[in-house]
C-alpha positions in Angstrom: 39.6 -40.2 9.4 40.9 -37.3 7.3 38.3 -38.1 4.5 35.5 -38.0 7.1 36.7 -34.6 8.4 36.9 -33.2 4.8 33.4 -34.5 4.0 32.0 -33.1 7.3 33.6 -29.7 6.5 32.1 -29.7 3.0 28.7 -30.5 4.3 29.0 -27.7 6.9 30.0 -25.2 4.2 27.1 -26.3 2.0 24.6 -26.0 4.8 25.9 -22.5 5.6 25.5 -21.5 2.0 22.0 -22.8 1.9 21.2 -20.9 5.1 22.3 -17.7 3.5 19.9 -18.0 0.5 16.2 -18.8 0.3 13.5 -18.9 -2.3 9.8 -18.9 -1.4 7.0 -20.1 -3.7 3.7 -18.5 -2.8 0.3 -17.8 -4.4 -3.4 -17.1 -4.2 -6.4 -19.0 -5.5 -9.7 -17.1 -5.4 -12.9 -17.9 -7.3 -16.6 -17.5 -6.8 -20.0 -16.8 -8.3 -21.0 -13.2 -9.0 -24.0 -11.4 -10.4 -24.7 -7.8 -11.5 -28.3 -6.8 -11.3 -28.5 -4.7 -14.5 -27.5 -7.7 -16.6 -28.6 -11.3 -16.9 -25.0 -12.6 -16.4 -24.1 -14.8 -13.5 -20.4 -15.7 -13.8 -17.4 -17.3 -12.2 -15.3 -14.4 -11.0 -12.8 -13.4 -8.4 -12.5 -11.1 -5.5 -8.7 -11.0 -5.4 -6.0 -11.4 -8.0 -4.9 -15.0 -8.6 -1.1 -15.3 -8.5 1.9 -17.6 -8.5 5.0 -15.9 -7.2 8.7 -16.6 -6.5 10.5 -14.5 -3.8 14.2 -14.9 -3.1 16.7 -13.5 -0.6 20.5 -13.9 -0.5 22.6 -12.8 2.4 25.7 -11.1 1.0 27.2 -10.4 4.4 27.9 -7.1 6.3 24.1 -6.5 6.5 23.6 -6.5 2.7 21.0 -8.7 1.0 20.1 -9.4 -2.6 16.4 -9.6 -3.4 14.2 -10.7 -6.3 10.5 -11.3 -6.8 8.5 -12.6 -9.8 4.7 -12.8 -9.8 2.5 -14.3 -12.5 -1.2 -13.6 -12.6 -3.9 -15.9 -14.0 -7.7 -16.1 -14.3 -9.4 -18.7 -12.1 -12.3 -19.6 -14.4 -10.1 -20.4 -17.4 -6.6 -20.9 -16.1 -5.3 -18.4 -18.7 -2.8 -15.7 -18.0 -4.6 -12.6 -16.7 -5.7 -10.4 -19.6 -3.7 -11.4 -22.7 -2.3 -7.9 -23.2 -0.5 -8.0 -19.9 3.0 -9.2 -19.3 3.8 -12.7 -18.0 5.0 -11.3 -14.7 2.1 -8.9 -14.4 2.2 -8.7 -10.6 5.9 -7.7 -10.4 9.4 -8.5 -11.6 12.0 -6.8 -9.5 15.6 -7.4 -8.4 17.6 -5.3 -6.0 19.6 -4.8 -2.8 18.7 -4.2 0.9 20.8 -2.8 3.6 21.2 -0.1 6.2 20.5 2.4 3.4 17.0 0.9 2.8 15.7 -1.2 -0.1 16.6 -0.4 -3.8 15.0 -2.4 -6.6 14.6 -2.2 -10.4 11.8 -3.5 -12.7 8.0 -3.5 -12.6 5.6 -3.3 -9.6 3.0 -1.2 -7.9 4.0 2.5 -7.7 4.8 3.8 -4.2 1.4 5.5 -3.9 -0.6 2.6 -5.2 1.1 0.2 -2.8 0.8 2.4 0.2 -2.9 3.2 -0.3 -4.0 -0.5 -0.1 -3.5 -0.5 3.7 -6.1 2.2 4.0 -8.9 0.5 2.1 -11.5 -2.0 3.5 -10.8 -4.6 0.8 -7.0 -4.2 1.2 -6.7 -3.1 -2.5 -8.2 -6.3 -3.9 -9.9 -5.7 -7.3 -13.3 -6.8 -6.0 -16.2 -4.8 -7.4 -17.1 -4.1 -3.8 -13.7 -2.6 -3.2 -12.6 1.0 -3.6 -8.9 1.0 -4.5 -9.1 0.4 -8.2 -11.5 3.4 -8.8 -12.6 5.7 -6.0 -9.4 5.5 -3.9 -7.4 6.6 -6.9 -10.0 9.1 -8.2 -10.1 7.2 -11.5 -6.4 7.8 -12.0 -4.1 5.5 -13.9 -0.4 5.1 -13.2 0.4 3.7 -16.7 -1.6 5.5 -19.4 1.0 4.6 -22.1 0.9 0.9 -21.4 -0.8 -1.4 -23.9 -4.6 -1.3 -24.0 -6.0 -3.4 -21.1 -2.7 -3.2 -19.1 -2.7 -2.8 -15.4 -3.4 0.8 -14.3 -1.6 0.8 -11.0 2.0 -0.2 -11.8 5.2 1.4 -13.2 7.3 -0.6 -15.6 11.0 0.2 -16.4 11.2 1.9 -13.0 13.4 2.3 -9.9 11.9 1.6 -6.5 13.4 2.9 -3.2 12.1 2.5 0.4 14.0 4.1 3.3 14.4 2.3 6.6 11.7 3.0 9.1 12.8 6.3 10.8 12.4 6.6 14.6 10.2 3.5 14.4 7.5 5.7 12.9 8.2 7.2 9.4 9.0 5.7 6.1 9.6 7.3 2.7 8.8 5.4 -0.5 9.8 6.6 -4.0 9.3 5.2 -7.5 10.7 6.9 -10.7 9.9 5.6 -14.1 11.4 6.2 -17.6 9.9 7.7 -20.8 9.7 4.3 -22.5 6.4 3.9 -24.4 5.8 0.1 -23.8 4.0 -0.3 -27.2 1.2 2.0 -26.1 -2.0 2.6 -28.2 -2.8 6.1 -29.5 -4.3 8.4 -26.8 -6.4 11.3 -28.1 -6.2 13.6 -25.1 -6.6 17.2 -26.2 -5.9 16.2 -29.8 -8.1 14.6 -32.4 -8.5 11.0 -33.8 -6.5 12.2 -36.9 -3.8 13.9 -34.8 -3.8 12.3 -31.3 -1.9 14.1 -28.6 -0.1 10.9 -27.8 0.5 8.8 -31.0 0.9 5.1 -30.7 4.4 4.2 -29.4 5.2 7.8 -28.6 7.6 8.6 -25.9 6.2 10.0 -22.6 6.5 13.8 -22.3 7.6 13.6 -18.7 9.3 11.2 -16.3 6.7 9.5 -14.1 7.2 9.5 -10.4 5.4 8.4 -7.3 6.1 9.4 -3.7 4.5 8.4 -0.4 5.3 9.0 3.3 3.8 6.7 6.0 3.6 7.2 9.7 2.7 4.5 12.2 2.4 5.0 16.0 0.5 2.6 18.1 -3.2 2.3 16.9 -2.8 5.3 14.5 -1.4 5.2 10.9 -1.4 7.9 8.2 0.1 8.6 4.8 0.5 11.4 2.3 1.3 10.7 -1.4 1.8 12.4 -4.7 2.2 10.9 -8.2 2.6 12.1 -11.8 2.2 9.7 -14.7 3.8 9.6 -18.1 1.2 12.0 -19.7 1.6 14.6 -16.9 -1.6 13.8 -15.0 -1.0 14.6 -11.3 -2.6 13.1 -8.2 -2.2 13.7 -4.5 -3.8 11.8 -1.7 -3.9 11.6 2.1 -5.3 8.9 4.4 -5.4 7.7 8.0 -6.5 4.7 10.0 -7.2 4.2 13.7 -7.8 1.1 15.8 -9.9 2.1 18.9 -9.8 -1.6 19.9 -7.7 -4.4 18.4 -10.6 -5.9 16.5 -11.8 -2.7 14.8 -9.9 -0.7 12.2 -11.4 2.6 10.9 -10.0 4.3 7.8 -10.5 7.2 5.5 -8.8 8.7 2.4 -9.1 11.7 0.1 -7.6 12.2 -3.3 -7.4 14.8 -6.1 -6.5 14.1 -9.7 -5.5 16.9 -12.2 -5.7 16.0 -15.9 -5.2 19.5 -17.2 -2.4 18.5 -19.6 -4.6 16.1 -21.5 -8.4 16.6 -20.7 -10.0 19.9 -21.9 -13.2 19.7 -19.8 -13.5 19.1 -16.1 -9.9 18.0 -15.6 -10.1 17.9 -11.8 -11.5 14.7 -10.2 -11.9 14.5 -6.4 -12.8 11.4 -4.4 -13.2 10.3 -0.8 -13.8 7.0 1.0 -14.6 6.0 4.6 -14.3 2.3 5.6 -13.9 -0.2 8.4 -12.7 -3.7 9.1 -14.2 -5.4 12.2 -13.1 -8.8 13.4 -16.0 -10.8 14.9 -15.2 -14.3 16.1 -13.8 -16.3 13.1 -14.9 -13.7 10.6 -14.4 -10.1 9.5 -16.9 -7.5 8.4 -15.7 -5.1 5.6 -17.7 -1.9 5.0 -17.2 1.3 3.1 -18.8 4.3 1.5 -17.4 6.7 -1.0 -17.9 9.3 -3.8 -16.0 10.5 -6.8 -16.8 13.7 -8.8 -16.9 14.9 -11.6 -15.2 11.9 -13.3 -14.4 14.1 -16.3 -18.1 14.6 -17.3 -19.9 17.7 -18.6 -21.4 19.8 -15.9 -25.0 18.8 -16.2 -27.8 17.3 -14.1 -26.6 13.8 -15.3 -23.0 14.5 -14.3 -21.2 11.2 -13.6 -20.7 11.4 -9.8 -19.8 7.9 -8.7 -21.4 6.9 -5.4 -20.7 3.6 -3.8 -21.7 1.6 -0.7 -20.2 -1.8 -0.1 -20.5 -4.5 2.6 -18.6 -7.8 2.8 -17.9 -10.7 5.2 -15.1 -13.2 5.5 -15.4 -16.4 7.4 -12.0 -18.1 8.2 -11.9 -21.8 7.7 -8.2 -21.8 8.6 -5.3 -19.3 8.7 -5.0 -19.6 4.9 -8.5 -20.2 3.7 -11.7 -18.2 4.0 -15.2 -18.0 2.5 -16.5 -14.5 1.5 -19.6 -12.7 0.5 -19.8 -9.2 -0.9 -22.5 -6.8 -1.9 -22.3 -3.3 -3.4 -24.5 -0.6 -4.8 -22.8 1.7 -7.3 -24.4 4.7 -8.9 -22.6 6.5 -11.7 -25.5 8.3 -13.3 -29.3 7.7 -12.8 -29.2 5.5 -15.9 -26.1 3.6 -14.7 -26.9 2.3 -11.3 -26.4 -1.3 -10.3 -26.1 -3.8 -7.4 -23.4 -6.5 -7.4 -23.3 -9.6 -5.4 -20.6 -12.3 -5.1 -19.6 -15.2 -2.9 -16.5 -17.4 -3.1 -13.5 -19.0 -1.6 -10.0 -17.6 -1.1 -6.9 -19.7 -0.4 -3.3 -18.6 0.1 -0.4 -21.0 -0.2 
């Protein structure tokens, strides 16, 4: 009888310990056919990043939790790790604590601004050619100029990430602060010359990068304001808002301004705006957007590179986790660099 009670007590303690910790495996598979009209190439591509992730939470008691998240990225057409110059855990690799004080994490992930802005873009920040977040919504800005060539442009490595609790059920402050670590960066000419680049290979950053965003959500209305400075002292600020006049329709708009005065001698100011919408219709959703970016660091001439983009997409839900999609976009950078892009594919979350 005593042995049975001891065994029962041990099983209960083990079950309680298991209940206090959890690890979730998740991911995305996205692949399709795409074609760009100014080339003869039809290829297997993607609308969204393909990922395999591990997310864990441990209850430490007294309202305190330990968190971690690791996310691998890979290419759908080859199965290879996404861009061989990127780290294994390209998506993010963070560990931290969460409590009444908010959430504090350390490692690599989207900067506060880059993460916040995805909720105000018709393609939800996906790197689809039809989307706006990777170019117009950030005014051509890069969060990680000192990373290796080909590295992701919207993340901070070697950084501290902090999110406050939601204040008054409306406001939240998000902050990311990086270090001056170079991350094996290539040489960047900037205001220098090829013989004497302003940022030599593997040089330390001149400033500490930071990213700050504030969000406000009240009923059908949401808005944000953000400011970011990267490791070569390029500055960006942005504002955006969204409104849902009905549950099935979300309207959104953003404006951003990039200042590269520290490193670009000609036309250092780049401005961009974007207006978009998501409209749920039956089992599908229509995505639409229009935007413009200028001057994109080009000489002031009739052929100035003013990026203009119009995009339209449609998702058809086969289940809560799987949908088919079709996208089309027209992008004009200069009169000589204008193209249409079409893609269709399937997206699955697990």
